[in-house]
Each structure stands twice: as C-alpha cells, then as structure tokens.
C-alpha positions as CSV (number, residue, x, y, z in Angstrom):
1,M,17.8,-48.3,80.4
2,N,16.8,-49.1,83.9
3,E,15.9,-52.6,85.2
4,A,12.2,-52.2,84.5
5,N,12.9,-51.9,80.8
6,Q,15.5,-54.6,80.3
7,N,12.9,-57.1,79.1
8,D,11.6,-54.5,76.7
9,V,15.0,-54.3,75.0
10,S,15.2,-58.1,74.5
11,V,11.9,-58.3,72.6
12,R,12.6,-55.5,70.1
13,P,12.4,-56.8,66.5
14,E,15.4,-56.9,64.2
15,F,13.4,-55.5,61.2
16,Y,10.7,-52.9,60.8
17,N,8.9,-52.6,57.4
18,G,11.5,-54.9,55.9
19,Q,14.5,-52.8,57.0
20,D,17.1,-53.2,59.8
21,V,19.0,-50.5,61.7
22,N,21.6,-50.0,58.9
23,G,18.8,-49.6,56.4
24,F,17.2,-46.7,58.3
25,L,20.6,-45.1,58.9
26,T,21.0,-45.1,55.1
27,V,17.6,-43.4,54.8
28,S,18.8,-40.7,57.2
29,Q,22.0,-40.2,55.2
30,N,19.9,-39.9,52.0
31,A,17.9,-37.2,53.9
32,Q,21.1,-35.2,54.4
33,T,21.8,-35.5,50.7
34,L,18.3,-34.1,49.9
35,V,19.0,-31.2,52.3
36,K,22.2,-30.3,50.4
37,Q,20.1,-30.4,47.1
38,G,17.6,-27.9,48.6
39,N,14.8,-30.5,48.8
40,Y,13.7,-30.0,52.4
41,L,10.2,-31.6,52.1
42,G,11.8,-34.8,50.6
43,A,14.4,-34.7,53.4
44,K,11.8,-34.3,56.1
45,L,9.9,-37.4,54.9
46,A,13.1,-39.4,54.8
47,F,14.1,-38.3,58.3
48,I,10.7,-39.2,59.7
49,E,10.8,-42.6,58.0
50,A,14.3,-43.2,59.5
51,L,13.2,-42.0,63.0
52,E,10.1,-44.1,63.1
53,G,12.0,-47.2,62.1
54,L,14.9,-46.6,64.5
55,E,12.6,-45.8,67.4
56,V,10.9,-49.2,67.0
57,L,14.1,-51.1,66.6
58,L,16.3,-49.3,69.2
59,G,13.9,-47.3,71.4
60,A,13.6,-43.5,71.6
61,P,16.4,-43.0,74.3
62,N,19.0,-44.8,72.2
63,K,22.0,-42.6,71.3
64,I,21.8,-43.4,67.6
65,V,18.1,-42.3,67.5
66,I,18.9,-39.1,69.3
67,D,21.7,-38.3,66.8
68,V,19.3,-38.7,63.9
69,L,16.6,-36.7,65.7
70,L,19.0,-33.8,66.3
71,D,20.1,-33.9,62.7
72,F,16.4,-33.5,61.7
73,V,15.7,-30.8,64.2
74,H,18.7,-28.6,63.1
75,V,17.6,-29.0,59.4
76,A,14.0,-28.2,60.3
77,I,15.0,-25.1,62.2
78,E,17.2,-23.9,59.4
79,N,14.1,-24.2,57.1
80,E,11.9,-22.5,59.7
81,D,9.8,-25.7,60.1
82,F,9.5,-25.1,63.9
83,D,6.2,-27.0,64.2
84,G,7.8,-30.1,62.6
85,A,10.8,-30.0,64.8
86,M,8.8,-29.5,68.0
87,E,6.4,-32.3,67.1
88,R,9.3,-34.8,66.9
89,L,11.0,-33.5,70.0
90,R,7.7,-33.7,72.0
91,R,7.1,-37.2,70.8
92,S,10.6,-38.2,71.9
93,Y,10.1,-36.6,75.3
94,T,6.8,-38.4,75.8
95,D,8.5,-41.7,74.8
96,H,11.3,-41.1,77.3
97,Q,8.7,-40.4,80.0
98,E,6.9,-43.6,79.3
99,M,10.0,-45.8,79.1
100,L,12.2,-44.3,81.7
101,G,10.1,-42.1,84.0
102,D,10.1,-38.3,84.6
103,K,13.2,-38.2,86.7
104,D,15.6,-40.2,84.6
105,K,18.6,-38.3,83.3
106,K,17.8,-39.1,79.7
107,T,14.3,-37.9,80.1
108,L,15.5,-34.6,81.6
109,L,17.9,-34.1,78.7
110,S,15.1,-34.8,76.3
111,L,13.1,-32.1,78.0
112,G,16.0,-29.7,77.6
113,R,16.1,-30.3,73.8
114,L,12.7,-28.6,73.5
115,G,14.6,-25.4,74.2
116,L,16.3,-25.7,70.8
117,V,13.0,-24.8,69.0
118,Y,11.8,-22.2,71.5
119,D,15.2,-20.5,71.2
120,A,15.1,-20.6,67.4
121,E,11.5,-19.1,67.5
122,K,12.9,-16.3,69.9
123,K,10.5,-17.5,72.6
124,Y,13.2,-17.0,75.2
125,G,11.0,-17.1,78.2
126,Q,9.7,-20.5,77.3
127,A,13.2,-21.7,76.4
128,L,14.5,-20.6,79.8
129,K,11.7,-22.4,81.5
130,V,12.4,-25.9,79.9
131,L,16.1,-25.5,80.0
132,S,16.2,-24.5,83.6
133,T,13.7,-27.2,84.6
134,A,15.9,-29.8,82.9
135,R,19.1,-28.6,84.5
136,D,17.6,-28.4,88.0
137,G,16.2,-31.9,87.5
138,L,19.5,-33.2,86.5
139,R,21.3,-31.6,89.4
140,A,18.7,-33.1,91.8
141,A,18.7,-36.5,90.2
142,C,22.5,-37.0,90.0
143,E,23.9,-38.8,93.0
144,T,27.3,-38.6,91.4
145,S,30.5,-36.5,91.5
146,P,30.6,-32.7,90.8
147,E,32.4,-33.6,87.6
148,D,29.6,-35.8,86.3
149,I,27.0,-33.2,87.2
150,F,29.1,-30.5,85.4
151,N,29.4,-32.6,82.2
152,L,25.7,-33.4,82.2
153,T,24.5,-29.8,82.6
154,V,27.2,-27.7,80.9
155,D,25.4,-27.6,77.5
156,L,22.2,-26.6,79.2
157,S,23.9,-23.9,81.1
158,I,25.4,-22.4,77.9
159,R,22.0,-22.4,76.3
160,I,20.5,-20.7,79.3
161,S,23.2,-18.0,79.1
162,Y,22.5,-17.4,75.5
163,A,18.7,-17.2,76.1
164,H,19.3,-14.6,78.9
165,Q,21.6,-12.7,76.5
166,N,19.1,-12.8,73.7
167,S,16.3,-11.6,75.9
168,G,18.5,-8.6,77.1
169,D,19.3,-9.9,80.6
170,F,23.1,-9.6,80.4
171,E,23.5,-9.7,84.2
172,A,21.8,-13.2,84.3
173,A,23.8,-14.3,81.3
174,E,27.1,-13.1,82.9
175,K,26.2,-15.0,86.1
176,E,25.7,-18.3,84.2
177,V,29.1,-18.0,82.4
178,C,30.9,-17.0,85.6
179,D,29.3,-20.0,87.3
180,L,30.6,-22.3,84.5
181,I,34.1,-20.8,84.9
182,R,34.0,-21.4,88.7
183,Q,32.8,-25.0,88.2
184,A,35.4,-25.9,85.6
185,E,38.2,-24.3,87.7
186,G,37.1,-26.4,90.6
187,L,37.7,-29.6,88.6
188,G,41.4,-28.9,88.2
189,D,43.9,-28.7,85.3
190,A,42.1,-31.3,83.2
191,Y,39.5,-28.7,82.6
192,R,41.8,-25.8,81.9
193,E,40.9,-25.7,78.2
194,K,37.2,-25.5,79.2
195,V,38.0,-22.6,81.5
196,A,39.7,-20.8,78.7
197,Y,36.7,-21.4,76.4
198,Y,34.2,-20.0,78.9
199,K,36.4,-16.9,79.5
200,H,36.3,-16.5,75.7
201,L,32.5,-16.7,75.9
202,L,32.4,-14.2,78.7
203,A,34.5,-11.7,76.7
204,H,32.0,-12.0,73.8
205,L,29.2,-11.4,76.2
206,Y,30.8,-8.2,77.5
207,I,31.5,-7.0,73.9
208,N,27.9,-7.8,72.8
209,E,26.6,-6.0,75.9
210,D,28.5,-2.9,75.1
211,R,27.1,-2.9,71.6
212,Q,23.6,-3.3,72.9
213,R,24.0,-0.4,75.4
214,K,24.9,1.8,72.5
215,R,21.5,1.0,71.0
216,H,19.6,1.3,74.2
217,L,20.6,4.1,76.5
218,W,20.1,3.9,80.3
219,S,20.4,0.1,80.2
220,G,22.8,-0.2,83.1
221,A,26.6,0.0,83.7
222,A,28.9,-1.5,81.1
223,A,31.5,-4.1,82.1
224,P,34.8,-2.5,83.1
225,R,37.1,-2.5,80.1
226,Q,40.0,-3.8,82.2
227,R,37.9,-6.9,83.0
228,V,37.6,-7.7,79.3
229,E,41.3,-7.4,78.8
230,K,42.1,-9.6,81.8
231,I,39.8,-12.5,80.8
232,L,41.0,-12.4,77.2
233,L,44.7,-12.5,78.3
234,E,43.9,-15.4,80.7
235,A,42.0,-17.3,78.0
236,I,44.8,-16.8,75.4
237,H,47.3,-18.1,77.9
238,D,45.3,-21.1,78.9
239,F,44.6,-22.0,75.3
240,A,48.3,-21.8,74.5
241,V,49.5,-23.9,77.4
242,T,47.0,-26.6,76.6
243,F,47.9,-26.6,72.8
244,S,44.3,-25.6,72.0
245,E,44.9,-23.4,69.0
246,G,41.4,-23.8,67.5
247,T,38.7,-21.4,66.6
248,A,38.2,-20.0,70.1
249,Y,41.9,-19.2,70.5
250,L,42.0,-17.4,67.1
251,C,38.9,-15.5,68.0
252,S,40.3,-14.5,71.4
253,L,43.4,-13.1,69.8
254,E,41.3,-11.1,67.3
255,Q,39.0,-9.8,70.1
256,L,42.0,-8.6,72.1
257,R,43.6,-7.0,69.0
258,M,40.3,-5.1,68.4
259,Y,40.1,-4.2,72.1
260,Y,43.6,-2.5,72.0
261,E,42.6,-0.6,68.9
262,I,39.5,0.7,70.5
263,T,41.3,1.7,73.7
264,G,44.2,3.2,71.7
265,E,46.8,1.3,73.8
266,V,49.3,1.3,71.0
267,H,52.2,-0.2,72.9
268,K,50.1,-3.2,74.0
269,L,48.8,-3.7,70.4
270,S,52.3,-3.8,69.0
271,A,53.4,-6.3,71.7
272,L,50.4,-8.5,71.2
273,I,51.0,-8.7,67.4
274,A,54.8,-9.4,67.8
275,E,54.6,-11.8,70.8
276,K,51.4,-13.7,70.3
277,I,49.6,-13.1,67.0
278,E,52.5,-13.4,64.5
279,P,54.0,-16.5,66.1
280,S,50.5,-18.2,65.9
281,L,49.9,-17.2,62.3
282,S,53.3,-18.6,61.4
283,V,52.7,-22.1,62.8
284,I,49.0,-22.6,62.4
285,R,47.8,-24.2,59.1
286,P,44.1,-24.6,59.4
287,T,42.2,-27.0,57.2
288,D,38.5,-26.9,58.3
289,D,36.3,-24.0,57.1
290,P,35.5,-22.3,60.5
291,R,39.2,-22.3,61.5
292,I,40.2,-21.0,58.0
293,E,37.7,-18.2,58.3
294,L,39.0,-17.1,61.7
295,Y,42.6,-17.5,60.7
296,L,42.2,-15.3,57.6
297,G,40.2,-12.8,59.6
298,L,42.9,-12.6,62.2
299,M,45.5,-12.1,59.5
300,K,43.5,-9.3,57.9
301,G,42.9,-7.6,61.2
302,T,46.6,-7.8,62.0
303,V,47.5,-6.3,58.6
304,Y,45.2,-3.3,59.3
305,S,46.7,-2.8,62.7
306,L,50.2,-2.9,61.3
307,W,49.2,-0.3,58.7
308,R,47.8,1.9,61.4
309,L,51.0,1.4,63.4
310,R,52.9,2.5,60.2
311,E,54.8,-0.8,60.1
312,Y,54.3,-1.0,56.4
313,E,56.9,-3.6,55.4
314,K,55.6,-6.1,57.9
315,A,52.0,-5.4,56.9
316,D,52.8,-5.9,53.2
317,W,54.6,-9.2,54.0
318,W,51.6,-10.5,55.9
319,M,49.2,-9.4,53.2
320,C,51.2,-11.4,50.7
321,Q,51.2,-14.3,53.0
322,R,47.4,-14.0,53.3
323,Q,47.1,-14.1,49.5
324,Q,49.3,-17.2,49.3
325,Q,47.2,-18.9,52.0
326,I,44.0,-18.1,50.1
327,E,45.4,-19.4,46.9
328,N,46.7,-22.6,48.6
329,L,43.2,-23.4,49.6
330,N,42.4,-24.4,46.0
331,M,39.5,-21.9,46.3
332,N,36.1,-21.9,44.7
333,G,33.2,-19.7,45.4
334,D,33.6,-17.6,48.5
335,W,37.3,-18.1,48.7
336,S,37.7,-16.6,45.2
337,F,35.9,-13.5,46.4
338,E,38.3,-13.4,49.3
339,A,41.3,-13.6,46.9
340,L,39.8,-10.6,44.9
341,Y,39.2,-8.6,48.1
342,N,42.7,-9.2,49.3
343,L,44.3,-8.1,46.1
344,M,42.2,-5.0,45.8
345,E,42.9,-3.9,49.4
346,H,46.6,-4.5,49.1
347,A,46.7,-2.6,45.7
348,K,44.7,0.2,47.2
349,N,47.2,0.6,50.1
350,Y,50.1,0.6,47.7
351,L,48.4,3.3,45.5
352,D,47.7,5.4,48.6
353,R,51.4,5.3,49.4
354,G,52.4,6.2,45.8
355,M,53.8,2.7,45.1
356,T,52.1,2.3,41.7
357,Q,54.7,-0.2,40.3
358,L,53.8,-2.7,43.1
359,A,50.0,-2.0,42.8
360,E,49.6,-2.5,39.0
361,P,50.3,-6.3,38.9
362,M,47.9,-6.9,41.8
363,L,45.2,-4.8,40.0
364,E,45.7,-6.8,36.8
365,K,45.4,-10.1,38.6
366,A,42.3,-8.8,40.4
367,Q,40.9,-7.8,37.1
368,R,41.3,-11.4,35.8
369,I,39.6,-12.9,38.8
370,A,36.8,-10.3,38.7
371,R,36.0,-11.2,35.1
372,Q,35.7,-14.9,36.1
373,I,33.4,-14.5,39.1
374,L,31.5,-11.2,38.7
375,P,28.8,-10.1,36.2
376,P,30.1,-7.9,33.4
377,D,28.3,-4.8,34.6
378,H,29.5,-5.0,38.2
379,S,31.0,-1.7,39.5
380,V,34.2,-3.5,40.6
381,H,35.3,-3.9,37.0
382,K,35.2,-0.1,36.4
383,T,36.9,0.6,39.7
384,I,39.9,-1.6,38.8
385,A,40.1,-0.4,35.3
386,E,40.1,3.3,36.3
387,S,42.6,2.7,39.1
388,I,45.0,1.1,36.6
389,A,44.5,3.9,34.1
390,N,44.8,6.7,36.7
391,K,47.5,5.1,38.8
392,S,45.5,6.0,41.9
393,W,42.6,4.4,43.7
394,T,39.2,5.2,42.3
395,Y,36.9,5.8,45.3
396,R,33.8,4.6,43.6
397,T,33.5,1.2,45.2
398,C,32.6,1.5,48.8
399,K,34.2,-0.5,51.6
400,C,31.0,-2.5,52.0
401,S,31.3,-3.6,48.3
402,L,34.9,-4.7,48.9
403,S,34.3,-6.6,52.2
404,N,31.0,-8.2,51.1
405,L,31.7,-9.2,47.5
406,P,28.6,-10.7,45.9
407,D,27.5,-14.2,45.1
408,P,27.3,-14.5,41.3
409,R,24.1,-16.5,41.7
410,L,22.4,-13.3,42.9
411,D,21.6,-10.0,41.2
412,T,24.8,-8.1,41.5
413,T,24.4,-5.3,38.9
414,R,25.2,-2.6,41.5
C-alpha cells in the first residue's frame, strides 16, 4: 500500500458477516474440497463468499486475497467457466486501480492476470495485448535494479512466449525465451538454474516448432538441429552443477535421448545413457507425481533405446528396476495400469527373443493385475491368455492399447 492508503488499512473491520479472516480461509479450503468432489457450482459459491469477505477485511491487493483469487480462477478455467473467472479478475483489477492507481506494480500485475483467461479461451491476440501492456508498464514503473525488474516480469514474459507459440509465431516466441536467457545470464551464477530452465523451454519450443512445420508446409526454416543439441547439453550441465534434478532436468535428458534417436547418432546416444541418464536414474528417488511420471518416462525411453542398441541385459535390468519402482509406489489407479503395461512390454520383448521361460511369469502376473483393474471383456485378457498358450506374443492388442490403458470407470469393452 502507498501512503495515501495507510489510513484505509487501519479502519478495516476485523469481522465481515460474522466471520474473520481465518473463517473465510476455511470457506476457501471447503471450496477446494467441493472441487475434488466434482461439485464446481458449490465450490464457486464458496470461493466467491471467501473472496468477498477477504476483500473487505484485507483489501483486494493483499497477497492472501490474490492467492484465493488465483485458486478460483484456475478451477473456473478447468471447468470452462471463463466468464466467471474474468468477472472476478476484472473486479480485482478495478479495485487495484481505485486503491493504488494505474501505475502501481500490483495494479499492473493484476492487469496481467487477465491474460490467464484470454489464453485459456485461445484469444491469443487479446492475451498478448494485456500481458505486454502489463510487462511494459512494470518495466517503466520500476526504478529498481535489473534483478528486481527481471523477477517482476519473468512470469509475464513466459506467458507472452507461450501466447506467441500458441498463435503460431515461433520467431516471436523464440525471441522472448532468448531474452529471458540473456537477462538471467546477466544476473550471474545465482540464476544459473533459471538459465538452465529457460534453455529447457527453448528446446521444447524448437521441438514443437518442428512438429508444427510437419503439419503446415512452407512455414519457414526449422531451427538447426545442432542448436537443439547444444542448448539441451548446456541445460543438463547447469541443472547438474546446481543440484537441480527436478522435472525440467529429467525432461531435458529425455528430450536429448529422443533427439539422438531421431538423428541416428548412436555413439552419442550410448554415451548419454551411460554417462548421464543411468547415474541419474540410480540416485534419484522421486516422491511427487510430476517427477515420478517423468522419472518413469525417462526409464522407459532408456530401456527402448538400450533394446535398439541391442544392449539387452542392461535393458532387462532397467525394466525390472522400473517394475520395482512402480510397485514401491504403493500404486492405485493409474500406477496399476503402469505396472500392467510394464509387465506386458517386458514379456513381449522376452517372447520376441525366444525367452519364453522368463516371459511366462510376467504374463501370469500381468494376467492377475488385468483381472483386478480391467472389465472382463477387455481385449487385453485375450492377448495375455493367447500369448501364454502359444508361447509367443499375440499381435492383437495394438501399441496404443498398451500405452494408453483405460480407466475402469469408462467404457473399455474394446
């Protein structure tokens, strides 16, 4: 708050409609519970009640209020209630203007939040307009260090890059990410992990651009492949030296593995697995879902690469390790499907190599899991049974069925 609003803070009530701040925070927590139960309309009413109370007691610019507002906006967007999300964001922006003025940093950040809904509605032109206006305003309003300006505007810059990418302007998206890399590098070693992350984003941009070009011919020159390799190697190195072995690090390793497979650089692929991927898989023990997913994905990709390199013993060892990791997660739901998929793929590979004695116990275990989690008439049951009987893989179940095993709550008769 600026000086003009200090008196306004002192006269705020302690209660509104009989509840204090903690009471309204409890209401917002109840809203999250209703979301998990699938009751969006009930959650929306609870969020609005919490927001109205907190705005009176704390003021719209307060960090607590903004956190609850963003919780509601994300839930509203997920439920395609774009009008409801925009209404609350516009109201917040208006309150910021009235309390702090148009040029205050908090007001400009509030303006930028409107881009969340425009982006979700795929109104990328409008999203770029408000995001760019907010960022330009922050840069002009900040009489502070380059570090402060960078930290205030970095989220807006990433959003701007995504909006350019989604609208098909990859050159503008590339420019934004390269500018982030340049700014972070200028801030020294303290931002080395950030530099690595933005290089990871840039690699994704190049890969997505290449995919888009395959759909739309004559769309311009692709990024040189060697540039993709260079930035991924730099990102992996910087993540490692800053001990940042999170989701972006795992993703960068997988992207580089796929890159070497695409380019057919077998010697580099083998070295990457032996020198970087296998040591990482050996020491990392992820616990959160996003990291687990990428960890298991990297392990699966590594196994496929090792099979293609005909390093069968090493591949089999990692496939067994992957199964053990899945089972150690005390799996339910999706992870049970992952266990079934892993067993079937490993057994299939053994059968293709004529190693039926090793395949049969895996198929029998897969059969037990499938009976627990799949409908009785699902085609996977027949595939497993015939593969056991024939001692060879039955090519009835397609790769899509294996890699996207169904949710038992859905119709999965085919």
